[in-house]
C-alpha positions, 0 to 999 in steps of 0.5 A, a space after each residue: 786580649 783582656 790584658 792588652 785592653 786594660 793596658 790600652 785603657 790605662 795608657 789612654 785614660 791615665 789617672 789625674 795627678 798634679 801637673 808640674 811646671 815644665 820648661 819648653 824643652 822638657 815639654 818637647 822631650 815628653 811629647 816626643 816620648 808620648 809620640 813614640 809610645 803612641 806609635 808603638 801602641 798603634 802598631 800593637 792595636 793594628 796587629 790585634 785588629 788583624 788577628 780579630 778579623 781572621 778569627 772564626 767567631 764573628 760576633 765577638 770579633 766585631 765587638 772587639 774590633 770596634 773597640 780597637 778602632 775607637 782606641 786607634 782613632 784616639 791614638 791618632 788624635 793623640 799623635 796629631 796633638 803631639 805633632 801640633 805641640 812639637 810644631 808649636 814649640 818650634 814656632 816658639 823657639 823661632 819667635 824667641 830667637 827673633 826676639 833675641 835678635 830684636 833685643 840685640 838690635 835695640 841695644 845697638 840702636 841705644 848705643 848708637 843713640 847715645 853716641 849721637 847724643 854725645 856727638 850732638 852735645 859736643 857739637 853744641 858745646 863747640 857751637 857755644 864756644 864759637 858763639 862766645 868767641 864771636 861775641 867776644 870778638 864783637 865786644 873787642 871790636 866795639 872796644 877798639 872802635 871806642 878806643 879809636 874814638 877816644 884817641 881823637 881826644 889825644 889828638 885834640 890836645 894842644 902843645 901848650 896843654 901837653 907842656 903844662 901837663 909835663 911841667 914840674 908843677 906841684 899839681 902835676 906831681 900830685 896827680 902822678 903820685 896818686 896815679 902810682 898809688 892807684 895803679 902800681 907797676 907789677 915790675 916794681 914788685 921785684 923779679 922773684 914775685 909772680 905776676 898778677 896773671 900767674 897768681 890769678 891762674 893759680 887761683 883758677 881765674 884768669 883776667 881777660 886780655 881786653 880788661 888788662 888793655 882797658 886797665 892800662 888805658 884807664 891808667 893813662 887817662 887817670 894820670 892826666 886827670 882826665 876822669 871825664 874820659 876814664 869814668 865813661 870808658 869804665 862804665 861802658 865796659 861794665 855795661 857791656 860785660 853785664 850784658 854778655 856775662 851777667 852781673 854775677 861774673 868775675 870779669 864784672 867784679 874786676 871792672 867794678 874794682 877798676 871803676 871804684 879805684 878811679 872814684 877813689 882817686 877822685 875822693 868819691 869814697 861813697 861811690 867807691 865803697 859801694 862798687 867795692 862791696 858789690 865786687 866783693 859779693 860777686 867774687 865771694 859768690 863766684 870764686 869762693 871766700 878764700 880766693 886771692 881775688 877776694 883778698 884783693 878786694 878786701 885790701 882795696 876796701 880796707 885802704 878806702 876805709 883807711 883814707 876816710 879815717 875809719 881804721 877800726 873798720 878797715 883793720 878786720 878787712 885787712 886781717 881777713 885778706 891776710 888770712 886768705 893770702 897766708 892760706 892760699 899762698 903760704 906765710 912767706 909769699 911776697 903778697 903776704 908781706 905786702 898785706 902785712 905792710 898795709 895792716 901795720 899802717 892801719 895799726 900805726 894810725 890807731 897807736 898800736 905800735 907793738 903790733 906795728 913793729 911785729 907786722 913790719 918785722 914779719 914783712 921785712 923777714 919775708 922780703 929779705 928771704 924771698 926777694 933778697 936784701 937789695 929788693 926795693 920792698 926791703 928798703 920801703 919796709 925799713 923806712 916804714 918801720 923807722 917812721 913807726 920808731 919816730 912816732 914812739 920816740 925811738 930816734 936811735 932805732 929809726 936813725 939806724 934803719 935810715 943809715 942801713 937804707 942809705 948804706 945799702 943803696 950806696 953799696 949797690 950803686 958804687 960798691 963796698 964802703 971804704 975811706 974813699 967810698 962813703 955813703 952820704 950820711 957819713 959825709 953829712 956827719 963828717 961835715 957836722 963834726 968839721 963845720 967850725 973848721 971848714 964852714 966856708 968850703 963848699 961840699 964839692 971841694 971838701 968832699 970828693 966823693 960826696 957828689 957821687 953819693 948824691 947820684 943815688 936817685 931812688 924815690 925811697 932813698 929820697 924819702 930816707 934823705 928827707 926823713 934822716 935830715 929831719 931827724 938830724 935837724 931835731 937833734 940839732 945837727 944842722 950841717 948834717 941835715 943841710 947836707 942831706 937836704 941838699 943831696 935830696 934836692 939834687 937827686 929830685 932834680 935828676 929824677 924830674 929830668 928823667 921823668 918824675 919818678 913818684 913817691 911810693 904809696 904808704 911812705 913817709 912824707 915831709 910834714 909842714 914843720 919839716 919833720 918826716 912822718 907817716 901820712 896823717 890820713 893813715 891811708 896805708 898802702 894804696 896799691 890798687 889790686 884791680 886784677 884781684 891777685 896782687 
């Protein structure tokens, strides 16, 4: 009995030891083990109590039975606490399970919330695009209404005014020349050269259709000299663009280019320079410093400085435009050749003839390799190079180039050269050689195919005829010079009859002394690159 009591005392009153941190599962397992031990101990205590009650020594039995009852009460208390711990553990497990469910619901709600945010952002983007489309349609509607109002001006033009505008007077020709210089036709660049729009897309910026329409409208009014209509039209479009897109937008820069070129055609160089510098700053900011549109604005600004005689200021602008185009388009792109032409003209006006020849020969190589020997740009570049030779006194070199142009044009129109099919310069030299024998014979009788040669009516050919004629006159070959001049006169009449095809920008014009030469103002190629990519 003493041993049982000692064991019970050791179980009920254990020695205090440092507690280890247990997990919930470990606590439950230990509690269940304790419960099992307590139940076993309770059974043993019950057996001892029964045996004591049967004992014949009442005083001692009563004392021991009292101790056993107290021990059994402690055991019952321990069992109750253990049950509470087990119940608490089950409750905590249920709470943890509910917590996990709530976390899963929170994750699902977060995902649904993100999806809803994405849907909302997509809907807002669609709404924004719809609003932009509506604003664009409203702008186009206002533009069409304005165009409709402008059309009334056309209806008010009297037949006499139309007749005076379409007549072959010198003033009308000058207006048409400046118009073609200001707004060249993309079709003149040759079939192998990409259009302005395609090049713009390569640069990441596409000109809106409404600006192309406006550009064509400005061409129409500028060609008629009606700047009182063209300028307000540009200004209103510029104001509308700044309201809808803000000042720093590529479309605004395009509109500034168009208005600047109209001002340039009016000789308002100060206003044009201000607008072009503003357009340059916008394009560099929005499109980047190496964008084709930046090169176009630099070219327009260089041409403007060239027209004002500021060749040194224009040259670095033109060189930077060349660097951009070589970097973006490649060194053998037709637009690079065009820029080389402009740079050569600027250098020519500064007397840098070595550089001029280098630039022209590079441009000629590009045009011939990319566009073919029959492309108009080949003949124009040869004409420019011949003009450079004339300024240096290299008359034989210039004469060879002029003859190459006329021969190529003749072969393209009438086939290979032979005794019965000669270009006009051969007829001119034959006439010069036989002028003493057949002075009284007219060209139509003496040369059967001479009249056919005069039917080549290209503007570049006409310019070449005048230039070679002036060169013949300088060499004392008067009969040859008169032959070319007469042929050029007949070709010009045919051109005027067809609708006055103008002289391209940057080409030799006949001076007051009858000799061909580069334009005195050294304006270079006046090609207006309104869309920023040509």
